N, C-alpha and C positions, 0 to 999 in steps of 0.2 A: 338454584346454583349447586345443589347437592349432587346433581348428575353431570356437572361440568368439571373437566380436568384441563388445565393449561400447562403445557410442557414444551420442552425444547430438546434438541439432540446436540450434545457436545462431542465433537470428534476432530481429529487432525485431518488435514487435506488427504483425500483418497483413502479414507478408512471405511467408506461404505455408507455414509450418512444419507446421501440422496437416494441410494438404492433401497435402503431400509424404509425411507419415507414412501417410496413407490409401493412397497409391499403393504404398508399400513393403509394406503389409499385403496389398494386392491382388496384387502381383507375386509375393510369396512364398507365396501361397495360405493365409496365416494366417486370413483371413476369406473365406468364399465370396462370390462376386459378388452372389448373390441377397440376402445379408445385409448387403451394403455400404451405408453411408450416409456423409454428409459429417461430417468432424471426429469420427471414431470414438473417438479418444483423449480428446476433450473430453466428459466424462460429465455435467458439470453443465449444467443448462438455461441458466444465466447465461453460461457459456462459449460455448455454441453460439449464443446470441442476439447476444452482443457480438463474437464472432469472436476472442476472446482465450483464452489458456491461464492458468488460475488455479492449479489443482492439478496437480502433475506426475503423469504417467501412464506407467509402464514397460510394455513389451511384449516378448515373446520370439518371434522369427521363425525358421523353419527354411528354408534355401534350398540346394538341391542344385546345385553347379557343378563341372564337371570331375571327376565321379564322387566328389566329396566332399560331405558334408552339413555345412553351416555353421549354427551357432546364433548368431543376431544379436540381441543385447539392446539395445533402443533405450529411452532415457529421454527422453520429451518434456518440455521444461522451460518454465516461465513466461517471458514476454519482457519483463515490466514491471519497472522498477527497484525497486519496493517489495519484490519477492521475490528480490533479488540474493543473499541469504544461502542461500536454498533452491537457487538455481541453482549457487552455488559448491559446495554439498555434492553435488549431482547430478554436477557435473563431476569431483569427486573420486572418483566411483564408476565412471568409465569411462576408457578409454585414448585415445579420439579423439573428434573432433566435426566435424560438417558445418557450416561457416560459410555460412549461407544469406542472400543479399541480394536484395531485390526489384529487378528490372531497370528498373522504372518510377520507383523512388525513390532508389536508391543506398544507400551505407553510412550508417547512422544513428548518433547519439551513443551510444545504449544498446548497440548492437552492438559498438562499440569497447570499452566497459567490460567486457562479458562476454568478448570475445575476449582482453583483457588477463588476465583471471582464468584462462582456459583455457591461455594460453601460460605463465603462472607455474606452473601445475601440470604443465607438460611434455606436454600432450596433442598428438597428431597432428591437424593442422587440414586439412580438405579443403574448399577454397573452391568455392562454387557460386552461380550466378545463377539466380533463379527467375522465373517469369512471362515466359519468353522468347517466348511466343506472343502477348503483348499488343501491340496496335498502338502503344502508348505506350512500349514497351520500348526502353531505351538500352543494349543488350547490350554493345556494344564499349566505351562509356565506363565502364560499371560494372565490366566485367572489368579495365579499366586501373586503376580505383580499387583493386580488390582486389589486383591485381598489385603496385601501389605499397605498399599497406598491409602485405602479407605478404612483400614483396621477392622476388617470383617472376615468371615470364613470364606475361603475361595469357592466353597460349594454354593454360596449365595449369589455368585456371579452368573448371570444368564448367558447362554450361548445362542447365536442365531446366524442365519445366512440370508442375506438380502437377495442372493441369486436364486436359491432353491425355495426360500420361504420357511425353512426349518427354524423352529423356535420363535417365530415372529408373533404368533398368537399368544404364547406365554408372556412375551415381553409386553404386549398391549394389555394383557390382564394385570400385569404388575403395575402398569401405569394407573389403572383404575383402583387397585387395592392400596398402593403405597403413597401415591401423590394425593395430598389433601385437596378438597374442593376450594374454590376461591373464598376468602374470608368475607363475611358479611360487611357491607359498606358501613363506615363509621357514621356517615351522614348521607342525606339525600342530595348533597351538593355534587354537581357534575365535575368529575376529575378523570382525565384520561392521559396515559403516557404514550407519546409518539415514539415508536421504535423503528419506523422507516416511512418513506413516502416515495411517490413517483409522480411523473408529470404526464398529462394527456393534453394533446392539442385542443381537444373539444371541451374537456371538463376541468382543465387547469390542474392544480396540485391536488393529489389524492393522498391523504395521510392514513397510515396504518397505526392503530392504537389499541391499547388495552384499557378498558374502562374500569376504574376502581370504585367509582361512586356515581349515583344518579343514573340518568338515561339520556340518550341522544336520539332524536328522530328527525326526519326530514323537516326543514324549516326552523330548526333550533338555532338561536343566536348564540354564537360561541366566540372564544378569544384564545389566541396563542399567548401564553403567559410571558415568554421571554421577549417577544417583539411587540406585544400588546396590540397586535393586529386583530381586528374583529372580522367575522365572516358569518355567512348563513350556510348551514348544512344543506347542500342541494340534493344529496342522496346519502343514505347510510346502508351498509350491507356487510356480509361476511364472505369468506373465500371458501369455495367448495370444489376444486381449488380456484375455479374462475370466479370473478366477482359476482355476487348474487344479492341484489337489493332486498332489504327486509324493512319491516315497519319501524323498528327501533332497536338500538343497542342498549342492553341493560348492564348493570354492574357485574363484573366478572367476565364480560364478553371480550373477544378479540375480533376486530373488524376494521372497516374503512369508512372514511368520510370524504365525500367530494366537496372541495371548498370553493371551486370556481376561480381561485386566485391564479393569475397567470404571470406573476412576477417572482423572481428568486429572492431568497434571503429571509422569507417569513416563516416557512416551515423548517424546523430543525429537529434532528434526532435527539431524543431525551427531553424535549420540551413538553409542557403540559397543555392540553386542551381543556378549557373550563367554560362554564356558562357565563354569559354576559348580561348584565353587569356582574363582575366577579364576586363570588361569595366564598371562595376557597383559595388557600395559598397554592403555589406551584408545588408539584411533587419533587422530592429531593433527588439529587444525582445528576442534574443537568450540567453539562460542560460544553464550552465552545470547542469544536474540533480545531486543533492547532496543527498547521502544516509542519511536517518534520523534514521533508526533502523539497528542494527547489530546483526547477529546471526551466529553461526557456524553450518555447515552441515557436518555430518559424515555418511558414509555408515555403516549399521549394520554389514556387512561383509567386511573386508578389501580387499577381492578379487574384490569388486565392485568399488574400488577407481579410477582406470583408466576410468571406465564407467561413474562415477560421474563427473570427470574432463571433459570428452568429452561432457556430457549432459549440463553442465553449459556453456561450450563454445558455444554449439548450441543455447541455449536459449538467450545468450547475443547477438547473431547475429540479433535476432528479438526484443530484449528488452535491449537497451543500458542503461536503468535507474538503473540496478543493477550491482554491481561489486563483484569480488571475488578474493581471494588470498589464496594460500595454507598455511596450518598450521598443527601442529601435537600436539597430546595430549597423555600423558603417559597412560591414561585410554582407550581412544577411538581410538588411532592410528592416521592415516592421514586423514585430512578433509580440509574444506575450510571455511575461514572467509568471510561472504558475507554481503554486504550493500544493504538495501532496502529503498523504498520511504515511507513505513509505514507497519503496521501489516497486512493489507489485501494483500499488495504486497508480503510480505514474505509468507503468506498462499498460495497465487496463485502459486508462483514459486515452493514451496515445493510440492503442489498438482500436478503440471505439471510434476515435476521430477518423482513422483510416478506413474502417469498414462501413460505419453508418453514414459518414459524410464524404467519403471518397477523397480524402485530403492526403497529399504527399507532404510529409513533415521532415524538418531538421530539428533534432532534439539535442540541446547542449548537455555537457557533463553535469550530472546532478550535484548539488551542493547542499549545505545545511546552514542554519543561522548561527552567527557568532555575535557575542557581545564584546564591544571594544571600547576601552577607555583611552582617550588621546591626551596629549600633553596639555591641551587647553582645559582639561578637567571635564570634558563632555563625554557622555556615553552614547554609543551608536549600536543599533542592531543591523548587522550586515548579512544579507542573504545572497549577495553576488560578489564574486572575487574581484571584479573590476572596480567595485566600490570600496574595497578594503583599503584603509589608510596606508600611507607610505611607512616603511619600516622605522624610520627615525621619529615618526609622530606618535608611535604606539607606546603606551605605558603598560597596559595589561590586556589580555584577550581571554575570554571565557567561552567554553563550548559545551554542548549537551553531552552527558554521559549516559550510558545504559547499563543495566544489570543483565548480562547474558546468562541463560541457563542452557547447558548443553547436556543432552542425554547421549552417552557414548559407550560402545563396548569396551570392556576393561583393557583388552589388548591394544586398543587404538588410543588409549589415554595419552601416551607420550607424544604421539603425532599431533593430537588436538592441542595439547599444552604448547607445543612448539609454534603452531599457527597463532594461538592467542598471544604468545610472546612477540611474534612478528607484527601483530596488529595492536601493540601497546596494551594488551589485556592483562589485568592483574587477577590471578586466581585467588578467590577469597575462601571458598569452601569446596572440598571434594568429598562426596559421600557415596556409599554403596546404595544403589537403588534396588537391584535385584541380582540374582545370580548371573554374573558375567556382564553386568551393566552398571555404569557409574553416572552420577550427576555432578557436573562441574558448574559452580557459580563464579562468574568473573565480572569485574567492572572494566569497561573499555569506552573509548570515545565513539560517538555515533558515526563520525566521519570514517572510522576504520571499518564499520560494518559495510559501508558502500564500496570498499576497496576489494571486491570479490571475496569477502569473508565467507559467505554462505557456500560459495562454490568450492573454496579451498577446504572447508570443513567436510563437505560431502566427498571430496576427492580423497583426502587422507584417511577417511573412515570407510572408504568403499561404499558410500551411500547409507551407512548404518546409523550415523549420528544425526540428531535433530537439534535445531536451535530455536529458542524463543528469547525475547528480550522485553524489558520494561524500562521506560524512561526514568532517569534519575535527575538530580539537580545539575546545575552548571558547575564546571570545574575550570580552574585556570588552565589555559592551553599553551603549549609551546609550538606555535605555528607561525608561518609567514606566508606572504603572497609571492608566488613564483610568476614572473612575467617572461614572455617571449618577445624578443625584438627582432625585426627583420629590416635590414639596411638601417639600423639604429632607430627604427620607428616601432613604438610599442603597439602590439596588436591586442586590444583589450579582451577579445573573445577567447584568446589562448591562455589567459591568466587563470590560475587555480590556487587554492589554499593547500599547503603541504606542511607536514611536520618538519621542524627545523633540522632534525638529525637526518632527514631524508632529502633535504633540499638539493644537495649536490647531485645525488643519484637521479632525482626527478628532473632536474635541469638538463643533465646529460641525455636522458631518455627523450625528453621533448625536442631538444635540438637535433639529435640524431634522426628522429622520426621525420621532422620537417625537412632536414637536409636530404633525405632519400626521396621525398615526394614532391618537393617544390621544383617546378621547372626552372632551368637556368635562364638568367636574364642577359641583357646586352652588356651588363657590367658585373664585376665581382660582387656578390651579395653576402654580407655578414649576417649569420643567424646566431643569436645569443640568448642564453637563459640567465635571468637576473633574479636574485633574491638576497635577503639579509643585507641590502644596501650595496651589493657588488655583483659583478659578472661571474657566474659560476661555471659556465660552459660556453664555448664558442666554436663555430665552424664557418669557413668561408666557402660559399658555393661559387665555383669558377664561372667566369663570364663565357657567354657563347662567343666563339672565335670564328672570324671569317678570314680566309686567306686573301688578303688585299694585294698580295704580290703575285698572285697566280697567273695574271695575264702577261707579266714581264718575261721576256725571252732572252735577255742578255744585258749587257751594259755594266756600269760600275755598281758595286755593292751598296754605295750610298743612296742610290735610287730606292732600293728596298727599305733602307733605314728611315728615309723621309716618310714613306708611306706608313711604316709601323708607328713612327712618332705621331703622325697625324691621327691614326686610329686610337692611340693611347690617350691623346688629348680629348678626342671625342667621347671616349668611355668615361674619362674623368668628369666631363661636363654632364654626361648622363647621370653619373652617380650623385653629383651635387644637386641637380635639378629634378631628376626623376624619382619616382617611388615605385616600389614593387607592387605589381598587380597580382594578388593571390587568387588563382582560379577557384571557382566554387567547389569543385570536387576535392581539391586539396584542403580547403577549409572544412568541408564536411568530414573528411577522414580524420582530421585533428580533433574536431569537436566531438565526433561520435566515438572516438577511441578505436577506430578500425586499424 
């Protein structure tokens, strides 16, 4: 184990993490130059297209230095806040991390969050500035930022360029010199931490793990600690970067195990793989991923419903962080209520369903979970606006809060503070981060993050501010359900949860929007927005009118009056008996927020 180094790369989105990993693979000869391509460790088409890492990808590299051959195990991690739990598990599997910061952008809010997690785990941090070859690079200023952040001399911060390869060899040498080898196992008992997994049609679930003790070879009888499901290792191996079977994984290794399990829910990130019968406790730090954002997915054609069910089941085999259950809507038919880690997670799942399974989807407005106490003394967890109790039945409502951390240029501080105020944010601390940059700590409701908060912060800061957040406890909420009624009939799919002080504004907006896109009916149609136990906004869509007297060419005026009265009686009957048929395209525009 003395020649083994396990490390990760911490970086914000688009700070050059995957490109640096490419240079490491090239320098160590893990991949031949003729087979080299950009973003080797980003295997999904979506990752390569967007330039972000979604699924973690480990790789084992061998590098000969000073007549010693070192085994370097790198875990490439996601940079987005939605995957912070997966990042924390990956960091638990290594002894050190390269803190990579873009020389053109400086330290970002999400980098601070991940760095804090790495420091709490006691990892060795190697600071580095990337993209030093860029004409826009601010190498000296960014090195000073990192020096202040880590309380070190800026001269000790490494500089590199993933594009040209400058400084990459020195950085890899620093990994060998500064990151300690894996600690000797406390016992010979098998214990491995799962930091990721994937699903194969032929091999079932394949878990990625760091082995802390014992050894695992083909045929070993093993158990998942959380689910207590037992299985036999059908194959063990390492990544170089393609899966490569080996005889056995020993303590300190990072590799994979083919389980043969073809059911979802048994493999979970953060769980412990141990020998069976179990002789060791589970490793600490495991947590059930909790959905933060909820949205309903419906196929545009109900003929695709079985296909959508099958696709969601397939995706859950490789991503246990999202959940789904069947539901039905009078307007859209049958679909699924799904829980996600955040807005990016929702976007990725929806995009994968479209690309990998060729599904056309309708996605409802995302919501969060509220805790509600009703007058009968019962407590309810509500994740769908249509299930929210009536205004008069509610005693108290609680909602999740977050602590937002915003890194912003000093001259944009006023604009960012104004956006926070508009989104019910309370600024708790403002501190100077570096010359010309501030950090703002604010508490705010999670629902306000979903109201275009990130886009507004980027807009008012001209793209220079960055946001990260951490979940806090529940707080009492001042919210209500806003309903939309068409011809005095409640349309459940248009319901949403809004802040009480914005209920009138939201009701007006919803009614005006529906008024402009709903086709006129044979009778006058009333569109209403209701909240707080009363109607807050109302518009009447005029009826379609037919000139019933057009064929008359003369005679007494009472002939026309009789025909108009007959038409009026007919429209009154239609209004009493008929109901408005909302076309699918209108429904989609309201639900999607177009």
